[in-house]
Every structure is written in C-alpha cells, then in structure tokens.
C-alpha positions as CSV (number, residue, x, y, z in Angstrom):
1,X,0.0,0.0,0.0
2,X,2.8,2.4,1.0
3,X,4.9,1.4,-2.1
4,X,1.9,2.2,-4.4
5,X,1.4,5.6,-2.8
6,X,5.1,6.5,-3.2
7,X,5.0,5.3,-6.9
8,X,1.9,7.4,-7.7
9,X,3.5,10.4,-6.0
10,X,6.7,10.2,-8.0
11,X,5.1,9.7,-11.3
12,X,2.4,12.3,-10.6
13,X,-1.4,12.2,-10.7
14,X,-4.4,14.4,-10.9
15,X,-7.7,14.6,-9.0
16,X,-10.5,14.8,-11.6
17,X,-14.2,15.6,-11.4
18,X,-16.5,13.9,-13.9
19,X,-20.1,15.2,-14.5
20,X,-22.8,13.5,-16.4
21,X,-25.7,11.0,-16.5
22,X,-23.6,8.1,-17.9
23,X,-21.0,7.8,-15.1
24,X,-21.3,4.0,-14.8
25,X,-20.7,3.7,-18.6
26,X,-17.7,6.0,-18.2
27,X,-16.2,3.9,-15.4
28,X,-16.8,0.6,-17.4
29,X,-15.1,2.0,-20.5
30,X,-12.1,3.3,-18.5
31,X,-11.7,-0.2,-16.9
32,X,-11.9,-1.9,-20.4
33,X,-9.2,0.5,-21.7
34,X,-7.0,-0.4,-18.6
35,X,-7.1,3.2,-17.3
36,X,-6.6,2.9,-13.5
37,X,-8.8,5.2,-11.4
38,X,-8.6,5.1,-7.6
39,X,-10.2,6.7,-4.6
40,X,-13.4,7.1,-6.5
41,X,-16.0,9.1,-4.6
42,X,-19.6,10.1,-5.6
43,X,-20.1,13.7,-4.7
44,X,-23.6,13.9,-6.2
45,X,-25.8,11.6,-8.2
46,X,-24.3,13.0,-11.4
47,X,-20.8,13.9,-10.1
48,X,-17.8,11.7,-9.1
49,X,-14.3,12.5,-8.1
50,X,-11.3,10.2,-8.7
51,X,-7.5,10.1,-9.0
52,X,-5.8,9.1,-12.2
53,X,-2.2,9.2,-13.5
54,X,-1.2,12.0,-15.9
55,X,-1.0,9.5,-18.8
56,X,-4.4,8.0,-17.8
57,X,-6.1,11.5,-17.8
58,X,-4.9,12.1,-21.4
59,X,-6.4,8.7,-22.4
60,X,-9.7,9.5,-20.8
61,X,-10.5,12.4,-23.2
62,X,-11.8,10.1,-25.9
63,X,-14.0,8.2,-23.4
64,X,-15.4,11.4,-22.0
65,X,-16.4,12.6,-25.4
66,X,-17.9,9.2,-26.3
67,X,-20.2,9.0,-23.3
68,X,-21.2,12.7,-23.3
69,X,-19.7,13.5,-19.9
70,X,-17.6,16.5,-18.8
71,X,-14.2,16.0,-17.0
72,X,-11.8,18.5,-15.6
73,X,-8.9,18.6,-13.2
74,X,-9.6,19.7,-9.7
75,X,-6.0,19.4,-8.3
76,X,-2.5,18.3,-9.5
77,X,-0.4,16.3,-7.2
78,X,3.0,14.5,-7.1
79,X,6.7,15.0,-7.7
80,X,6.5,16.2,-11.4
81,X,4.2,19.1,-10.5
82,X,6.3,19.9,-7.4
83,X,9.5,19.9,-9.5
84,X,7.9,22.3,-12.0
85,X,7.0,24.7,-9.2
86,X,10.6,24.4,-7.8
87,X,12.0,25.3,-11.2
88,X,10.0,28.5,-11.2
89,X,10.8,29.3,-7.6
90,X,14.4,28.6,-6.6
91,X,14.1,29.8,-3.1
92,X,11.1,27.6,-2.5
93,X,13.2,24.7,-3.8
94,X,16.0,25.5,-1.4
95,X,13.5,25.7,1.4
96,X,12.0,22.3,0.3
97,X,15.4,20.7,0.5
98,X,15.9,22.1,4.0
99,X,12.5,20.9,5.0
100,X,13.2,17.4,3.9
101,X,16.5,17.5,5.7
102,X,14.8,18.7,8.8
103,X,12.2,15.9,8.6
104,X,14.9,13.2,8.5
105,X,16.8,14.9,11.3
106,X,13.7,14.9,13.5
107,X,13.3,11.1,13.0
108,X,16.5,10.6,15.0
109,X,14.7,11.5,18.2
110,X,12.2,9.9,20.5
111,X,8.9,11.8,20.2
112,X,6.6,9.6,22.2
113,X,6.7,6.7,24.7
114,X,3.8,4.2,24.7
115,X,3.5,1.7,27.7
116,X,1.1,-1.3,27.6
117,X,0.3,-4.3,29.8
118,X,0.7,-2.5,33.1
119,X,-2.2,-2.5,35.6
120,X,-0.8,-2.1,39.1
121,X,2.4,-0.2,38.1
122,X,1.5,3.3,36.9
123,X,2.8,4.8,33.7
124,X,4.3,7.6,35.7
125,X,6.5,5.2,37.7
126,X,7.9,3.7,34.5
127,X,8.4,7.1,32.8
128,X,10.2,8.4,35.9
129,X,12.5,5.4,35.9
130,X,13.2,6.0,32.2
131,X,14.2,9.6,33.0
132,X,16.7,8.2,35.6
133,X,18.1,6.1,32.8
134,X,18.4,9.3,30.6
135,X,15.6,8.0,28.2
136,X,12.7,10.2,27.4
137,X,11.1,12.5,24.8
138,X,13.6,14.5,22.8
139,X,16.5,12.0,23.3
140,X,18.5,10.6,20.4
141,X,17.3,7.1,19.5
142,X,20.9,5.8,18.8
143,X,21.9,6.6,22.4
144,X,19.4,4.1,23.8
145,X,20.6,0.5,24.3
146,X,17.3,-1.4,24.1
147,X,18.6,-4.7,25.5
148,X,20.1,-2.9,28.6
149,X,17.0,-0.8,29.0
150,X,14.8,-4.0,28.9
151,X,17.0,-5.7,31.5
152,X,17.0,-2.6,33.8
153,X,13.2,-2.3,33.7
154,X,12.8,-6.0,34.8
155,X,15.4,-5.5,37.5
156,X,13.8,-2.4,38.9
157,X,10.1,-3.5,38.9
158,X,9.9,-6.8,40.8
159,X,6.2,-7.3,39.9
160,X,7.1,-7.7,36.2
161,X,7.5,-11.1,34.7
162,X,8.2,-9.8,31.2
163,X,9.3,-6.7,29.4
164,X,9.8,-5.8,25.7
165,X,11.4,-2.6,24.4
166,X,11.5,-1.5,20.7
167,X,11.3,1.5,18.4
168,X,8.5,2.1,16.0
169,X,9.5,5.1,14.0
170,X,9.9,7.9,16.5
171,X,7.9,6.1,19.2
172,X,9.5,4.0,22.0
173,X,7.2,1.0,22.7
174,X,7.4,-0.7,26.1
175,X,5.3,-3.8,26.6
176,X,5.2,-5.4,30.1
177,X,3.4,-8.2,31.9
178,X,2.8,-8.2,35.6
179,X,2.9,-11.3,37.8
180,X,-0.5,-12.4,39.2
181,X,0.3,-12.0,42.8
182,X,-2.3,-13.3,45.3
183,X,-3.6,-10.8,47.9
184,X,-1.2,-10.6,50.9
185,X,-2.5,-12.7,53.8
186,X,-2.2,-11.6,57.4
187,X,0.1,-14.1,59.2
188,X,-1.6,-16.4,61.6
189,X,0.4,-15.2,64.6
190,X,-0.7,-11.6,64.1
191,X,-3.9,-10.6,66.0
192,X,-6.8,-9.3,63.9
193,X,-10.5,-8.6,63.9
194,X,-12.9,-9.4,61.1
195,X,-14.7,-6.2,60.0
196,X,-17.5,-5.5,57.5
197,X,-16.2,-4.4,54.1
198,X,-19.6,-3.0,53.2
199,X,-23.0,-2.2,54.6
200,X,-25.4,-5.2,55.1
201,X,-28.0,-7.0,57.2
202,X,-26.4,-9.9,59.2
203,X,-27.8,-13.4,58.3
204,X,-25.2,-15.6,60.0
205,X,-21.8,-15.1,61.7
206,X,-19.6,-18.2,62.3
207,X,-16.6,-17.4,64.5
208,X,-14.0,-20.2,64.2
209,X,-11.5,-18.1,66.2
210,X,-12.3,-14.9,68.1
211,X,-15.6,-13.8,69.4
212,X,-18.8,-12.8,67.5
213,X,-20.1,-9.4,68.6
214,X,-23.1,-8.9,66.2
215,X,-26.4,-10.6,66.0
216,X,-28.6,-12.0,63.2
217,X,-30.8,-9.2,61.7
218,X,-28.5,-6.5,62.8
219,X,-27.7,-3.7,60.3
220,X,-23.9,-3.2,60.1
221,X,-21.9,-0.5,58.4
222,X,-18.6,-0.6,56.6
223,X,-15.7,-1.0,58.9
224,X,-17.7,-2.3,61.9
225,X,-16.2,-5.1,63.9
226,X,-18.1,-8.4,63.4
227,X,-15.7,-10.9,65.0
228,X,-13.3,-9.4,67.5
229,X,-9.8,-10.7,68.2
230,X,-9.8,-9.1,71.7
231,X,-10.8,-11.7,74.2
232,X,-11.5,-10.5,77.7
233,X,-10.8,-12.8,80.7
234,X,-11.6,-11.7,84.3
235,X,-8.9,-14.0,85.6
236,X,-6.2,-12.3,83.5
237,X,-4.8,-8.8,84.0
238,X,-4.6,-8.1,80.3
239,X,-6.9,-9.1,77.4
240,X,-5.8,-11.9,75.1
241,X,-5.3,-10.9,71.4
242,X,-6.0,-13.6,68.8
243,X,-6.1,-14.0,65.1
244,X,-9.8,-14.1,64.2
245,X,-11.1,-16.6,61.7
246,X,-14.7,-17.1,60.4
247,X,-17.3,-15.8,58.0
248,X,-20.0,-13.2,58.2
249,X,-22.9,-13.8,55.8
250,X,-25.1,-10.7,55.2
251,X,-27.8,-9.5,52.9
252,X,-26.6,-6.8,50.6
253,X,-28.1,-4.8,47.7
254,X,-26.8,-4.0,44.3
255,X,-28.6,-1.5,42.0
256,X,-28.2,0.1,38.6
257,X,-30.3,2.7,36.7
258,X,-30.5,2.8,32.9
259,X,-32.1,5.8,31.1
260,X,-33.2,5.8,27.5
261,X,-35.1,8.2,25.3
262,X,-38.5,6.9,24.0
263,X,-38.4,9.1,21.0
264,X,-35.1,10.4,19.6
265,X,-33.4,11.7,16.5
266,X,-30.8,9.6,14.7
267,X,-28.4,10.4,11.9
268,X,-28.5,8.1,8.9
269,X,-25.7,8.1,6.4
270,X,-26.7,8.9,2.7
271,X,-23.5,7.4,1.2
272,X,-22.1,10.7,0.0
273,X,-18.6,11.5,1.3
274,X,-16.3,14.6,0.9
275,X,-12.6,14.5,1.8
276,X,-10.3,17.4,2.7
277,X,-6.5,16.8,3.3
278,X,-3.9,19.0,5.0
279,X,-0.3,18.8,6.2
280,X,0.3,19.7,9.8
281,X,3.6,20.6,11.3
282,X,3.2,21.5,15.0
283,X,0.5,24.2,14.9
284,X,1.1,25.1,11.3
285,X,-1.4,23.7,8.8
286,X,-1.2,23.7,5.0
287,X,-4.4,23.0,3.1
288,X,-4.1,20.6,0.2
289,X,-7.7,20.8,-1.1
290,X,-10.8,22.9,-1.0
291,X,-12.4,23.5,2.4
292,X,-16.0,24.2,1.3
293,X,-18.1,21.3,2.6
294,X,-21.0,20.6,0.2
295,X,-23.3,19.1,2.9
296,X,-25.7,20.7,5.3
297,X,-25.7,17.8,7.8
298,X,-22.6,15.6,8.2
299,X,-20.4,13.6,10.5
300,X,-16.7,14.4,10.5
301,X,-14.0,11.8,10.9
302,X,-10.4,12.9,11.3
303,X,-7.5,10.6,10.6
304,X,-3.8,11.6,11.2
305,X,-1.0,9.7,9.5
306,X,2.7,10.4,9.7
307,X,4.1,12.3,6.6
308,X,6.5,9.4,6.2
309,X,4.6,6.3,7.3
310,X,7.5,4.1,8.4
311,X,8.5,6.6,11.1
312,X,5.4,5.9,13.2
313,X,2.3,7.8,14.4
314,X,4.3,10.3,16.5
315,X,6.4,11.7,13.7
316,X,5.9,15.5,14.0
317,X,4.8,16.1,10.4
318,X,1.3,14.7,9.8
319,X,-1.0,14.2,6.9
320,X,-4.5,15.0,8.2
321,X,-7.6,13.7,6.4
322,X,-11.0,15.1,7.2
323,X,-13.7,12.9,6.0
324,X,-17.2,14.4,5.9
325,X,-20.0,11.9,5.7
326,X,-23.4,13.3,4.7
327,X,-26.3,12.3,7.0
328,X,-30.0,12.8,7.2
329,X,-31.8,13.3,10.5
330,X,-34.7,10.9,11.3
331,X,-36.9,10.6,14.3
332,X,-37.6,7.1,15.7
333,X,-40.0,6.1,18.5
334,X,-39.3,3.0,20.6
335,X,-41.9,0.6,21.7
336,X,-42.0,1.2,25.5
337,X,-42.4,-2.6,26.3
338,X,-39.4,-3.5,24.1
339,X,-37.5,-0.6,25.7
340,X,-38.3,-1.9,29.2
341,X,-36.9,-5.3,28.3
342,X,-33.7,-4.0,26.7
343,X,-32.9,-1.5,29.5
344,X,-33.6,-4.2,32.2
345,X,-31.1,-6.6,30.5
346,X,-28.5,-3.8,30.3
347,X,-28.9,-2.9,33.9
348,X,-28.6,-6.5,35.0
349,X,-25.4,-6.9,33.0
350,X,-23.9,-3.9,34.8
351,X,-24.8,-5.4,38.2
352,X,-23.4,-8.8,37.3
353,X,-20.0,-7.1,36.8
354,X,-20.0,-6.0,40.4
355,X,-21.4,-9.2,42.0
356,X,-18.8,-11.4,43.9
357,X,-18.5,-15.0,42.6
358,X,-19.8,-16.5,45.8
359,X,-22.8,-14.2,46.1
360,X,-26.2,-16.0,46.2
361,X,-29.1,-14.0,44.7
362,X,-32.2,-14.1,46.8
363,X,-34.4,-11.4,45.2
364,X,-34.7,-9.1,42.2
365,X,-36.9,-5.9,41.9
366,X,-37.4,-3.9,38.7
367,X,-38.9,-0.3,38.8
368,X,-39.9,1.7,35.7
369,X,-40.5,5.4,35.6
370,X,-41.6,7.4,32.5
371,X,-40.5,11.0,32.7
372,X,-41.5,13.2,29.8
373,X,-39.7,11.5,26.8
374,X,-37.5,9.3,29.0
375,X,-37.8,5.8,30.4
376,X,-35.8,5.2,33.6
377,X,-35.3,1.6,34.6
378,X,-33.9,0.6,38.0
379,X,-32.9,-2.9,38.9
380,X,-32.3,-3.9,42.5
381,X,-30.8,-7.3,43.3
382,X,-30.5,-8.6,46.9
383,X,-27.8,-11.2,47.6
384,X,-26.3,-13.0,50.5
385,X,-22.5,-12.8,50.6
386,X,-19.5,-12.9,53.0
387,X,-18.8,-9.3,53.9
388,X,-16.0,-10.0,56.4
389,X,-12.4,-9.0,55.9
390,X,-9.4,-9.2,58.3
391,X,-8.0,-6.1,59.9
392,X,-4.9,-6.1,62.1
393,X,-5.2,-5.1,65.7
394,X,-2.6,-2.5,66.6
395,X,-1.5,-1.9,70.2
396,X,-2.1,1.7,71.4
397,X,1.6,2.0,72.0
398,X,2.4,1.3,68.3
C-alpha cells in the first residue's frame, strides 16, 4: 500500500471531477481500456471525483467525449508538479530541501513513549524510571541501548515477569506483563479482627476463632467489627489478642439505573462523502484541497498519519484527512415494552460485573419510571455474601 502511494506520488497524478448522466458507462469503458482510477467518490448523483495518472487522464479524453460527460482537473499532485514549481521558484526549492533534511533529522529523536500491559504499576512510575536512565522524549534514539533498558526495567520492577522494548518510528514502545500476585494474607500469629467491608444485614456469623459481637438481623456499616480478636478474661490482668477466623454472611443490595429516550433523532448516512486533506507541522497547517463542505448535515471523521509512514504515528509532520459523511436526521420512536426489556437486560449486565463470585441472589426488583420523553429503569438485586475481611489489631503503643 505504501509502495503504491510512493510510486503514484513520484510519477504524478491528478484529481479529476466527472459530471454527467452516464457515469457508470464512463467507469466501465475506463476499466476496459486499462485506465486505472482510484479513490473514486460520488459527490452527487451525477458527479464523481477520482484520482488518475497524468497519462491516464490524457487517455480519458476520448471516453469522456464518447459517453457525453464533462471531465476537468480539480487538483494536480505529485513530484513532477512539485518539480515544476521548484524550477520557477528557486528559493522555494531551497526551502524544500531544508524541509526534507529537517524531517529526516527529526526522525532521529524519541517523540513519544507508549507503555502497555501494566495494571498495578502506573505509567508515571515507568516514565520516571526512564528519566533516571536518561531515556525520554527529545532524546536521540541511537543513544538508547534497548537490551540494557529492557534488563533494567525488569530488575527495577519486581512485579514484572516480562518486558519488551522497541522503536516504531519515533515512538518508544514498552510492553510489560505483571505477575499475578495473590492478595497478601495476614500471618496467623498476628492478632486481627474481622470487620465489614460493606453495609449489610447480618444473616449468620460463624466465629472459628475470636468472638462474634453482632447478631442476626443487625444492620452493620462498613468497617464495623463483626468478630473481635480481643478476648476479655476476668482471671487475667490483660486481654488476650487472637487471630480471628470465620465468615460473616449478610444480605446486601446492588442496584443500577438505565435511562433511554423513548423518541429520539438519529443520523442516517446517505453514502455521500467529501474529503479534505492537509499537512500539519506542529501548529502550522497547509491545506491541500478545497475546504468548502457541500453538505448541510454531516459527521466528521479525522485521521492523522505520519508524513513518512514508516517513522510511526508520532512523527511531528502529519497528513491529516478530514472525511465528511453526509447524514439525514430521522426521528424514531421506541416501543415502550421493548425498551423496558432491553434496559432491564443492560442494567442486570452492569450489576453482574459487580457481584462477587460466591454471592447468592435471593431477590430481584425492577422499577420503571416514564418521565416526559425518557424511560428510567432501575434494577435492585439482593444477595447473601460474605462481607467480612481481616483487619490487624494494633496496640495503642504502636
């Protein structure tokens, strides 16, 4: 794909606009005559735009006359046309040479750092470590020893089981994989309580070690002690501190609201597309095509590509493509019963993401509220789950 673009650029091509009622016949005859047209876009029912080589455009003249269409050049692109301009403007040519030299000089630097695969370790931690290793944005690429950097990253971050470092154009790519470390358990010889990790209504508390201090049916709040590791004994001067063990089953609630418009306006694509291209260098923008958008209603899609593709997405000189897709606004009205079913399913899906694996569902309640043009669906699911978690008992002197 890149090789074809480069080839077309160096041999030169033109963007043409063809107008007429026999466009399909025009395209078929061009294909039969082996005239290659690409990036064909229908601007209107009777108008198309396409790209064609200089030689191909000359060959199209007979076909245009034969089918009764009108064809004309909208824009000339490529090296031959650039060379012609440079011949006329020597200073511009000199500036162009400097510009190309500057581009290749800029490709010697790191312009962006992309980190992937990290969850517990923050990007900032890795970036700060790279700075300590004298690696960062604006540094020369040839001064970075990738093998050494990879080894140092693994050595500095003990949680990592894998690290890969490579350049993609002007971007430094760092891919890591973290070890799946189990949650740190409190040692059995360390005194602890079992406390509530969330609000709930107690169903059953089983104290295998320690003392239960809440009753069935009691509402407990987050952080409240359920099984204490402080054992009082009248025969002893000081309390005994133990490592509490057990489970605390409680009724808890999970809820989620989903809102959806009953009647809404959607944008439907017509199939007509208009494209504008520009070159961007920092904040400077050079327009390569006309900027008048021929549509009243449209969706804009912006795509940025490096001026020289092989140097990666963060090369400072960009080719920006603005694609304008024509749309028509249409009003649609949902069936309320169908909307209730779909919003209920979506709300339940969101709740399921939060439910613990061992939670037992005991009830489900769904509430609907129609408010002006809006349907509000609320799903409430009640479960029984273990809400206990261990918390170390610290001496007051500590």
